[in-house]
N, C-alpha and C positions, 0 to 999 in steps of 0.2 A: 315503434313510437317511443321517443325519448321521454324519460320521466323528469318532471320539474318539481323540485322541493320548494314549497312556498313557506317561508318562515315569518310568523306573525308574533312579535313580542307583545305581551298583554300585561297592562298595569293600570288599574283604576279607570277603566273605560266601559263601565256598565252600559252607558248610554249609547255607545257606538259599536260594541263588539259584535252583536248579532248581525247588524247590517254589513259589517266588514267581512265576517266569515261567510255569510250568505253569498256575497259577491265573488268569493273565491270558489266556494262549493259549486256555484252555478256556471262556472266557466264552460265554454263550448269545447275546450281542450280538457279531456278527462283523465289523462295519465298523470295524476298529481299525487304528491305526498305533502299533506298540509300539516305543518308543525306549529301548534299553538304553545308558546312558551309563557306560562304563568310565572311572572317575575315577582312572586310573593305578594300578589295583589290583595289588599285588605278588604275588598268588597266582595261582591258575588261573582266576580270574574272566574275564579277557580272552578266553581260549580258549573258556570255557563260553558266553560271549555270542556268539562267532562260530559256535559249533556250533548254537546256537538259531536264528541267522539263516539257517542252511542248512536248518533244518527247517520254517520258517514264513516265507513271503515278506512277511508284514506286519511283520516285525521288522527294525528298522534298528539298527546298532551304531555308537556314537561312541566312539573311543578318544582320550583326552586326558590331559594331565599332571594329576597330583593337584592339586586346587584346593579340595576340600571339598564338602559337600553342596549348598551354594548354587550354587557354580560348576557342578556337574553338572546341577542342575535348570535353571539358566539356559541351559546348552548345549542341553538338550532343548527348551526353549521356543523358542530361536532357529530350530530346523529343523522344528518341528512344523507339520504341514499341516492338521490337523483343525480343525473348527469348535469343538470342545470340547477342553479340556485336563484331564488327570487325573494325579495323582502317586501312585505306590505305592513305599514303601520296600522295598528288596530283601531285607529279612529278614522281611517281612510277606506275607500272602496275602489274597485277596479271594474272597467268595462267588461261585460261578459265575453267578449272576443279577444281580450288583451293577450292572454297567453297563447292562444291559437295563432294569432297574427305574429307575435314576436318569435315563436318557434318556427313558423313558416319562413319568415325573413332569415332567421338564423340558418335554416337548412339550405336556403338558396345562396347565402353569402359565406357560410362557414365562419361566421363572426364569433369572437370570444365574448363580446358584449353586444346585446341588441336592446335598444331602448326606444321609448316613445316620448312624446311630449305629455304635458299634464295640465290640469286646470284646478283652480282654487274653487272650493265650494263652501258655503256657509254651514256652520255646524247643525242648523236646524232644517236644512233643505235636502231633499232627495235629488241627487244629480240625475240629469237626463242623459242616458247613454245612447249615443248614436250607433246605428248599425252600419258596418263597413262592408263594402264589396272587396273581398280579399284579393280578387283578381286584378284590381285596379290600384292597389296601394303602391306608393312610390317611396323608395328609401335612398338614403345617401350613405355611402360606405367610406370610412376613413381607415387608413392603414399606416402602421409604423409610427413615425414622428407626427403624422397628422392626428393620430389618436391623442398623443400627449398634448398637442397644441390646443385641444378642446378645453383644457383647463382655463384658457384665457380667451376663449371664443364666445362672445356674448350672443351670437346668433343661434347657438345650440343650447337650448334651455336645460337647466338642471343636470349638469354633468356631475355635480358634487353628491347629491343625495343618493342613498343606497337604493331607494325605491324607483319604480318606473323602468326597471331593467331586468333582463335575465342574464345571468353570468354562467360561463362554463365553470364547472366546479373547481377545476385545477387553478383558477385564478386566486383561490383562497387557500391554496396548499400551505403557504407560509405567511398568510395575512389573517389577522384577527383585529376586531375593533378594540380600541384602548378602553379599558374598564375604569369606571370612577370619574370619567371626564365627559363634558359636553362637547359639541362640535365633532363628534366621533367620525362622521362621514368625511369631513375635511381632512382628518388625521390620516386616513388610509387611502383616499382616492388616488393619490399619485403612485402609491405602491401597486394598487390594482391595475392602473393604466400602464404601469411599467411592465406588467406581465401580459398585457393585451396587445396582440399584433393586428387585430382587425375589429372595428366597431361599426355597427350599422345603426342608423337613426331614422325613425319615421316620425314625421311631424304631424301626428294625429293624437289628440289629447285623450288617452285611455286610462290615465290614472287620476283619480279624484282626491285631491289633497284638502282635507278639512281644515278650515281656519278657525281654531278654537280661541275663545276669548282669554283663556289662561295661558296662551303661548307666549314665548319669550319675545319681547320687543325692546326697542331702545328705552322705553320708559321704565322697564324693569331691569335695567342693567345692573349687574353685580360682579363681584370679584371673580366668580367662577368663569365668567365669560372671557376673562383675560387669557385663558388657555389658548384662545385663537391666535394670539401673538406668538406663543410658544410653537404652535403647530405651523404657522407660516414661516417662522424662522427655521424650523426643522425641515420644511420643504425646500428652502434654499440650500441647506446642507445636502439634502437628498439629490438635488439637481447637480450640485458640484461633483458628487460621486458617480452619478448614474446618467444624467442628461445635461451636460455642461452647456449645450446650445440653448437651454431654457433658463439659465441663471438670471439673465437680465429681466425676463418676463416675470420670474418669481420675485425678484427684488422690487420691481415696480408695483406688483400686486401687494406685496408686504407693506410698502410705504402707504398705499391707499388705505389699507386696514389700520395702520398705525395712526393716521390722521383721523379716521373715523372714530377709533377708540379713544384718541386723545380728547375729543369733544364729548364722547360718552362719559368718560371718567370725570370731566369737569361738570357736566350736567348732573351726574349722580353724586357729586360732592365727595368723591373718594379721596384717598390719601394723597397729599401733596407730593410725597416722595415717588409714588407711582406715576403721577402726572409729569414730574420732572424727568423721570427715567424715560418715559415715552417721548417727551419733547426732545431730549438729547439725541435719541435715535433718529427722530425725524430730521433734526437739524444736520445730523451727520450725513444722512442719505441725500438731503437737499443739496448739501455742499458738493456731493459727488455727481449731481445732475440726474438723480433718479426720481424726478417729479415733473409732471406735465404742468402746463399753465393752469388748467382747471383744478388740479390737485393742490397747487400752491394757493389758488384763490380760496378753496375750502379751508385751508389751513390758516390763512391770514384773516379771513372774514367768516368766522364761524356762524354768524347770523344767517348767511346764505345757505350753509349746510343744514342748519336748524330748520329753515324754511322748507328745504327740499325733503328732509326726513319727515317732517310733520305732514306734508302733503301725501307722502308715500303711505304713512300710517293710516291716514283718513281713507285713502283709496282701498287699502287692504281691509 
């Protein structure tokens, strides 16, 4: 039975931590190494982690200075012993069957990544976990360039996030999350997929993603989030060197992000020089034909984009 190393970064999540760890400990698949990485949390989380380690011998606790989510994940990767890696955010929970099902699909398909769909839950609700008949599960398998194309496939949810997946350990041999920056998942997913020859997806929502009131939204946009533009530009360079057949897709996606961030910068009343720089890039790509009619509409008529985003935020 293959061992799965479940890495849980922990920082200021007193309210959520017990529920998260309990959902991992109570998995129907038992061959786990559960790594709780206390990222210098200033609350009771360090003690809570140690208490959990006393209750379950599969749990290892790492106490480190605060370095952010990427640093915590990297610390877990460094000590993980399992043949597979899995990431669970400490304010989320997982279905009791999740790891059993993903490992079963992996063994049947020999996939490098096996992932499921997910659902949003409110931070004060206990998610209702469905019981699945493992004999009747249906999966879709993607191979080679089909895997990379998932970066731009809206029909397959959540390809970007680290969670809701199990990974063969060797995918991370030369990959680590960038420390000190946000949008860390976006920064490495193309590198991970470049190492992935086969990916399996099952459209069953077994990962419960908690929607916290203090999460980042368009209304709290700040200069740190501009790193996304740097990441998307870097992805274009990556495609040019490694996957030239996806350069156009990468540029189209980058332009969409540019236009979205152009309006975010305006609404946040940030530096005019930043706004001018983004506008110059948009105009350059527009002149080269890298915009659809809908993208141009959002660019020229920001009130429409504002309306769409506000509806989205209310729905969330």
